[in-house]
C-alpha positions as CSV (number, residue, x, y, z in Angstrom):
1,M,-38.2,-38.2,37.3
2,P,-39.2,-35.0,39.4
3,Q,-35.4,-34.0,39.2
4,I,-35.5,-34.0,35.3
5,K,-38.8,-32.1,35.5
6,K,-37.2,-29.2,37.5
7,I,-34.2,-29.1,35.3
8,L,-36.5,-28.7,32.2
9,L,-38.4,-26.1,34.0
10,F,-35.4,-24.0,34.9
11,G,-34.0,-24.3,31.2
12,V,-37.2,-23.0,30.0
13,L,-37.3,-20.1,32.3
14,Y,-33.7,-19.2,31.5
15,L,-34.3,-19.2,27.9
16,L,-37.4,-17.1,28.4
17,V,-35.6,-14.4,30.3
18,I,-32.7,-14.3,27.7
19,F,-35.4,-13.8,25.0
20,M,-37.2,-11.1,27.1
21,V,-33.8,-9.2,27.4
22,A,-33.0,-9.6,23.9
23,C,-36.3,-8.2,22.9
24,S,-36.2,-5.3,25.4
25,G,-32.7,-4.5,24.0
26,D,-33.9,-4.3,20.5
27,N,-36.8,-2.0,21.5
28,G,-34.4,0.4,23.2
29,S,-32.2,0.6,20.3
30,E,-35.1,1.3,18.0
31,T,-36.2,4.1,20.4
32,D,-32.7,5.7,20.6
33,S,-32.5,5.5,16.8
34,S,-35.9,7.3,16.5
35,E,-34.9,10.0,19.1
36,A,-31.7,10.7,17.3
37,E,-33.5,11.0,13.9
38,S,-36.0,13.4,15.4
39,N,-33.3,15.4,17.0
40,E,-31.3,15.6,13.7
41,E,-34.6,16.9,12.1
42,N,-35.3,19.5,14.6
43,E,-31.6,20.8,14.5
44,S,-32.0,20.9,10.6
45,A,-35.3,22.8,11.0
46,S,-33.8,25.5,13.4
47,D,-30.9,25.9,11.0
48,E,-33.0,26.6,7.9
49,K,-33.0,30.2,6.7
50,V,-36.2,32.2,6.0
51,T,-36.1,34.7,3.3
52,I,-38.4,37.9,3.3
53,V,-38.6,40.6,0.8
54,Y,-38.2,44.2,1.8
55,A,-39.7,46.7,-0.6
56,T,-38.6,50.4,-0.5
57,G,-38.1,53.4,-2.8
58,V,-34.7,54.2,-4.5
59,D,-31.9,54.9,-2.0
60,T,-28.6,56.1,-3.4
61,T,-27.0,56.5,0.0
62,G,-26.5,52.9,0.6
63,A,-28.1,53.2,4.2
64,T,-30.8,50.6,3.3
65,E,-28.3,47.9,2.4
66,S,-26.3,48.7,5.7
67,Q,-29.4,48.2,7.7
68,I,-30.1,45.0,6.1
69,E,-26.6,43.8,6.6
70,A,-26.7,44.8,10.3
71,F,-30.1,43.0,10.8
72,E,-28.9,39.8,9.1
73,Q,-25.9,39.7,11.4
74,E,-28.2,39.9,14.5
75,H,-30.7,37.3,12.8
76,P,-28.7,34.7,11.0
77,H,-31.9,32.6,10.3
78,I,-33.5,35.5,8.3
79,N,-32.3,36.4,4.9
80,V,-33.5,39.8,3.7
81,E,-34.1,40.3,-0.2
82,Y,-34.1,44.0,-1.0
83,R,-36.6,44.9,-3.7
84,E,-36.1,48.6,-5.0
85,M,-39.3,50.4,-5.8
86,P,-39.8,53.4,-8.1
87,A,-38.5,56.8,-6.8
88,D,-42.0,58.4,-7.6
89,T,-44.2,58.1,-4.5
90,G,-47.4,57.7,-6.5
91,Q,-45.9,55.0,-8.7
92,Q,-44.8,53.0,-5.4
93,H,-48.4,53.6,-4.1
94,D,-49.9,52.1,-7.2
95,Q,-47.7,49.2,-7.5
96,Y,-48.6,48.2,-3.8
97,V,-52.3,48.5,-4.3
98,T,-52.1,46.3,-7.4
99,M,-49.9,43.8,-5.6
100,F,-51.9,43.6,-2.3
101,G,-55.2,44.0,-4.1
102,S,-54.5,40.6,-5.5
103,Q,-53.4,39.3,-2.1
104,S,-49.9,38.6,-3.3
105,S,-47.3,37.6,-0.7
106,E,-44.3,38.5,-2.9
107,V,-43.3,41.3,-0.6
108,D,-43.2,40.8,3.2
109,V,-42.3,44.3,4.6
110,Y,-42.5,47.6,2.7
111,N,-42.1,51.2,3.4
112,G,-45.0,53.6,2.9
113,D,-45.6,57.2,3.0
114,I,-47.1,58.4,6.3
115,I,-50.3,59.3,4.8
116,W,-50.8,55.7,3.7
117,A,-51.4,53.9,6.9
118,A,-55.0,54.3,7.3
119,E,-55.8,53.6,3.7
120,F,-53.7,50.3,3.6
121,A,-55.1,49.2,7.0
122,Q,-58.7,49.5,5.9
123,A,-58.0,47.9,2.7
124,N,-56.3,44.9,4.4
125,Y,-53.0,45.5,2.9
126,A,-51.3,46.1,6.3
127,L,-51.0,43.7,9.3
128,E,-51.8,45.1,12.7
129,L,-48.7,45.3,15.0
130,D,-50.1,45.6,18.5
131,R,-49.7,41.9,19.3
132,F,-46.1,42.0,18.3
133,I,-45.5,45.4,20.2
134,E,-47.0,44.0,23.3
135,A,-45.2,40.6,23.2
136,D,-41.9,42.4,22.7
137,S,-42.6,45.2,25.1
138,F,-41.4,47.6,22.1
139,S,-41.7,51.1,23.5
140,L,-43.5,53.6,21.4
141,D,-42.6,56.3,23.9
142,N,-39.0,56.7,22.5
143,H,-40.4,58.1,19.3
144,F,-41.6,61.6,18.5
145,D,-45.3,61.5,19.1
146,G,-46.5,62.6,15.5
147,P,-45.0,59.8,13.6
148,I,-46.6,57.3,16.0
149,Q,-49.9,59.0,15.6
150,A,-49.6,58.8,11.8
151,G,-49.3,54.9,12.0
152,N,-52.4,54.5,14.3
153,Y,-55.7,54.1,12.8
154,N,-58.9,53.0,14.7
155,G,-56.9,52.6,18.0
156,R,-54.4,50.1,16.5
157,Q,-50.9,50.6,15.3
158,W,-50.4,49.5,11.6
159,A,-47.1,51.1,10.8
160,L,-43.9,52.1,12.7
161,P,-42.0,55.2,11.7
162,I,-38.3,54.8,10.3
163,Y,-37.7,58.3,9.6
164,M,-39.4,61.6,9.4
165,N,-39.4,65.1,7.8
166,A,-41.0,68.5,8.9
167,S,-41.3,72.0,7.8
168,F,-39.5,74.8,9.0
169,L,-39.0,78.7,8.9
170,Y,-35.9,79.6,7.0
171,Y,-34.4,83.1,7.7
172,R,-31.7,85.4,6.5
173,T,-29.2,85.7,9.3
174,D,-27.5,88.7,7.6
175,I,-31.0,90.5,8.0
176,T,-32.1,89.4,11.4
177,D,-30.6,87.2,14.2
178,T,-34.2,86.9,15.9
179,P,-36.6,85.1,13.8
180,P,-40.3,85.5,14.5
181,A,-41.8,83.3,17.2
182,T,-45.3,83.8,16.3
183,W,-47.4,84.5,13.1
184,D,-48.2,88.1,14.2
185,E,-44.4,88.6,14.5
186,L,-43.8,87.0,11.1
187,I,-46.2,89.5,9.5
188,E,-44.6,92.4,11.4
189,Q,-41.0,91.5,10.5
190,A,-41.7,90.5,6.9
191,E,-43.4,94.1,6.3
192,E,-40.5,95.8,8.0
193,M,-37.6,93.9,6.6
194,Q,-38.8,93.5,3.0
195,G,-36.3,95.0,0.7
196,E,-33.2,94.7,3.0
197,E,-30.2,93.2,1.5
198,G,-31.5,93.3,-2.0
199,T,-34.8,91.2,-1.0
200,E,-38.0,91.7,-2.9
201,F,-40.3,89.9,-0.6
202,G,-40.7,89.4,3.1
203,Y,-42.1,85.8,3.1
204,L,-42.4,82.8,0.7
205,M,-44.7,79.8,1.2
206,Q,-46.6,77.3,-0.9
207,G,-50.0,78.7,-1.9
208,S,-50.7,76.7,-5.0
209,Q,-53.8,74.4,-5.0
210,Y,-52.0,71.2,-4.4
211,E,-50.9,68.8,-1.5
212,G,-48.1,71.2,-0.3
213,M,-50.6,74.0,0.5
214,V,-52.6,71.5,2.5
215,T,-49.5,71.1,4.6
216,N,-49.3,74.8,5.0
217,F,-53.0,74.9,6.1
218,I,-52.8,71.8,8.4
219,E,-49.8,73.2,10.5
220,I,-51.3,77.0,10.8
221,I,-54.7,75.9,12.0
222,A,-53.0,73.3,14.4
223,S,-51.0,76.3,15.9
224,Y,-54.3,77.8,16.9
225,G,-55.7,74.6,18.1
226,G,-57.7,73.6,15.0
227,S,-58.0,70.2,13.5
228,V,-59.7,68.3,10.6
229,I,-60.5,64.9,11.9
230,D,-60.1,63.8,15.4
231,E,-58.9,60.4,16.7
232,N,-62.3,58.8,16.5
233,N,-62.7,59.7,12.9
234,N,-65.1,62.6,13.6
235,V,-65.1,65.7,11.5
236,V,-64.0,68.6,13.7
237,I,-62.9,71.2,11.1
238,N,-65.8,73.7,11.9
239,S,-64.4,75.4,14.9
240,P,-63.3,78.9,16.0
241,E,-59.6,77.6,16.3
242,T,-59.7,76.4,12.6
243,I,-61.4,79.5,11.3
244,K,-58.8,81.8,13.1
245,G,-55.9,79.8,11.6
246,L,-57.4,80.0,8.2
247,E,-58.0,83.7,8.4
248,K,-54.2,84.1,9.4
249,F,-53.3,82.1,6.3
250,A,-55.5,84.2,4.1
251,E,-54.0,87.5,5.7
252,I,-50.5,86.3,4.7
253,A,-51.4,85.0,1.3
254,Q,-53.3,88.4,0.4
255,S,-50.4,90.6,1.8
256,D,-48.0,92.8,0.0
257,F,-44.8,91.1,1.3
258,V,-45.4,87.9,-0.5
259,P,-45.0,87.6,-4.5
260,G,-48.1,88.6,-6.4
261,N,-48.3,85.0,-7.8
262,I,-47.8,83.4,-4.4
263,L,-50.8,81.1,-5.2
264,N,-48.8,79.6,-8.0
265,F,-46.0,78.7,-5.7
266,Q,-45.0,75.2,-4.7
267,E,-41.8,74.0,-3.2
268,I,-39.6,74.5,-6.3
269,E,-40.8,78.0,-6.8
270,T,-40.1,78.8,-3.2
271,E,-36.6,77.3,-3.3
272,N,-35.8,79.1,-6.5
273,A,-36.8,82.4,-5.2
274,W,-35.1,81.8,-1.9
275,I,-31.7,80.8,-3.1
276,A,-31.9,83.7,-5.5
277,G,-31.9,86.0,-2.4
278,D,-35.4,87.3,-3.0
279,A,-36.9,86.9,0.5
280,V,-36.3,87.6,4.2
281,F,-38.3,84.4,5.3
282,A,-39.5,81.3,3.9
283,R,-41.5,78.2,4.8
284,N,-40.1,74.9,3.3
285,W,-38.8,71.3,4.2
286,T,-35.5,70.4,5.5
287,Y,-34.0,69.7,2.1
288,M,-33.7,73.5,1.3
289,Q,-31.0,73.7,4.0
290,S,-28.8,71.9,1.5
291,S,-29.5,74.1,-1.5
292,S,-29.5,77.2,0.6
293,N,-25.8,76.6,1.4
294,D,-24.7,75.4,-2.0
295,E,-22.3,78.1,-2.8
296,E,-22.4,77.1,-6.7
297,R,-26.2,77.7,-6.7
298,S,-27.3,80.0,-3.7
299,E,-27.0,83.7,-3.5
300,V,-27.5,83.5,0.3
301,A,-25.0,80.6,1.1
302,G,-23.6,81.1,4.7
303,N,-26.5,83.4,5.5
304,V,-29.3,81.1,6.3
305,D,-30.6,79.4,9.4
306,I,-33.9,77.7,10.4
307,A,-36.4,78.1,13.1
308,P,-39.6,76.4,14.1
309,I,-42.6,77.3,12.3
310,P,-44.2,80.3,14.0
311,A,-46.8,79.8,16.7
312,G,-50.4,80.6,17.1
313,D,-52.4,80.7,20.3
314,E,-51.5,77.1,21.0
315,G,-48.0,77.0,20.1
316,S,-45.8,76.1,17.2
317,T,-46.7,73.1,15.0
318,S,-45.2,71.6,11.9
319,A,-46.6,69.5,9.1
320,L,-45.3,66.0,9.4
321,G,-43.6,64.1,6.6
322,G,-41.7,60.8,6.5
323,W,-41.9,57.2,6.0
324,M,-43.1,54.1,7.9
325,A,-42.5,50.4,7.8
326,M,-45.5,48.0,7.3
327,I,-46.1,44.1,7.0
328,N,-47.9,42.8,4.1
329,R,-51.1,41.1,5.6
330,Y,-50.5,38.4,3.3
331,S,-46.8,37.6,4.1
332,E,-46.1,34.0,4.7
333,H,-43.5,35.1,7.3
334,P,-45.2,37.6,9.8
335,E,-42.9,36.7,12.7
336,E,-39.8,37.2,10.7
337,S,-41.2,40.3,9.1
338,W,-41.9,41.9,12.5
339,E,-38.2,41.3,13.5
340,L,-37.3,43.5,10.5
341,V,-39.8,46.2,11.0
342,K,-38.9,46.3,14.8
343,F,-35.3,46.8,13.7
344,L,-35.8,49.4,11.3
345,A,-37.8,51.5,13.9
346,S,-35.3,50.7,16.6
347,E,-32.6,53.0,17.8
348,E,-29.9,50.9,16.2
349,G,-31.9,50.7,12.7
350,Q,-32.5,54.4,12.6
351,K,-28.9,55.3,13.6
352,I,-27.7,53.8,10.6
353,G,-30.3,55.5,8.5
354,A,-29.2,58.8,10.0
355,V,-25.4,58.4,9.9
356,E,-25.3,56.8,6.3
357,G,-28.5,58.3,4.8
358,A,-28.7,61.6,6.5
359,R,-32.5,60.5,7.4
360,A,-34.0,62.3,10.4
361,P,-34.7,59.7,13.1
362,T,-38.0,59.6,14.9
363,V,-36.2,58.3,18.1
364,E,-35.5,61.4,20.0
365,S,-32.5,60.3,22.1
366,L,-30.5,59.8,18.8
367,Y,-30.1,63.6,18.5
368,N,-27.8,63.4,21.5
369,D,-25.7,60.8,19.8
370,P,-22.2,62.3,18.7
371,E,-22.2,60.2,15.5
372,V,-25.7,61.2,14.5
373,Q,-25.0,65.0,15.1
374,E,-21.7,64.6,12.9
375,A,-23.8,63.0,10.1
376,G,-25.7,66.3,9.3
377,P,-25.7,70.0,10.3
378,L,-29.2,70.0,11.2
379,F,-29.1,67.0,13.6
380,S,-27.3,69.1,16.3
381,N,-29.5,72.1,15.8
382,P,-31.8,72.6,18.8
383,S,-34.5,74.4,16.5
384,F,-34.4,71.4,14.2
385,V,-35.2,69.0,16.9
386,E,-37.7,71.3,18.3
387,G,-39.4,71.6,15.0
388,L,-39.6,67.7,14.7
389,S,-41.0,67.4,18.1
390,V,-44.3,69.5,17.2
391,A,-44.8,67.9,13.9
392,V,-48.4,66.9,13.4
393,P,-49.7,64.4,10.9
394,R,-52.2,65.1,8.2
395,P,-55.6,63.5,8.7
396,V,-55.2,59.8,9.3
397,S,-57.9,58.5,7.2
398,P,-58.3,55.8,4.5
399,I,-59.7,58.5,2.3
400,Y,-57.0,61.0,2.8
401,P,-56.7,61.7,-1.0
402,E,-60.3,62.7,-1.2
403,I,-60.1,64.8,2.1
404,S,-56.9,66.6,0.7
405,E,-58.7,67.5,-2.8
406,I,-61.6,68.9,-0.7
407,I,-59.4,71.0,1.4
408,Q,-57.4,72.2,-1.5
409,I,-60.3,73.5,-3.2
410,E,-62.2,75.2,-0.5
411,V,-58.9,76.7,1.1
412,S,-57.8,77.9,-2.2
413,R,-61.1,79.9,-2.6
414,V,-60.4,81.7,0.7
415,L,-56.9,82.5,-0.2
416,T,-58.3,84.1,-3.6
417,G,-60.8,86.0,-1.6
418,E,-63.8,84.1,-3.1
419,Q,-65.3,83.1,0.3
420,T,-64.7,83.7,3.9
421,A,-63.0,81.2,6.3
422,E,-66.4,80.5,8.0
423,E,-68.0,79.6,4.7
424,A,-64.9,77.4,3.9
425,V,-65.1,75.4,7.1
426,E,-68.8,75.0,6.7
427,N,-68.3,73.7,3.3
428,M,-65.5,71.4,4.2
429,E,-67.4,69.9,7.2
430,A,-70.4,69.0,4.9
431,Q,-68.3,67.5,2.3
432,L,-66.0,65.6,4.6
433,E,-68.9,64.1,6.6
434,A,-70.5,63.0,3.4
435,A,-67.2,61.5,2.0
436,L,-66.6,59.7,5.4
437,E,-70.2,58.1,5.3
438,E,-69.7,56.6,1.8
């Protein structure tokens, strides 16, 4: 009997072991199956494409599409949808304000005029970029200083530059091969050379009461050390430096070597008079180089070169123009949007813009690139690069349009002789401080 009990006990234990092994095997199979399903889900997620929308103005050169194509090749998980905005800058601005004012996420990345950065930052239309810049160690030092400053407001970076523009002094090479280096030299040479080679005037600029006149004012006061608003948003326009620069501006506007209706001149009037061969010197943006040498339109083709804007006591400065890339604060894909902004502002992205779109890079080293130099005659011109390097932004403020209007009115009254430079800066100081306090 004891023997039978032992046999039964061993049998029960044997069956129990088999049952436990079987259960253990089933659990392992379930675990392996769950892990496999999880891995498949993760792989599927990593392969999933994210689509972001990039909005920018009309581009007839094809450079934007080439930039997008190059970006997508490097980031196969990001699809970029290109949305073309109106060619008119004002219309672009208003559409963005309407869109972002309703907290729409329909656009992820957008290009903006350099004067928009502070306005869009304060209005919560733009996403601050500092954490992305720091995380990726993206160097801002590779860019000219002016465009970086234009995208910085209240100590934070809201936009990165993608290309730039600046103003230059155009001169007739058949009249002189030594352009004036200072404002005083410009006055002297313009007076002396007026009338040579059929010219009627010594100098052309933009004196009309509009934004273009503001850029003339900004660069001439900056050349004497003057400024409108400092980096801490303090109004600093009432200074001896600003007064001296404004007095020089008025001296030129009231001289006999500029057209009698110079206070009606905008860019188009300057260009028309210049290509007609009417002047020895002219201040204008880079685009006029093309029309100057257009043999079908220009009377001075082949006899034009550029130089930096004349210097004041503190050196030469140029008014900054150009475009910057920003991220919509309400974007549902900020990480992917940053990758696109970073690419557009990078050396690679800007090289495509320069070679295919003739856009002036803000990355200084690209001007040593043979392909970039080949893309446009100005890109290999040392005077052009020098002019870009000293370009200064207009006041970086969320109320820039109001600031511009104040400057236009008060400076115009100086150019017409209705008030002195001292009176103008006092008036501007009071009005600007009141506007910034509202």
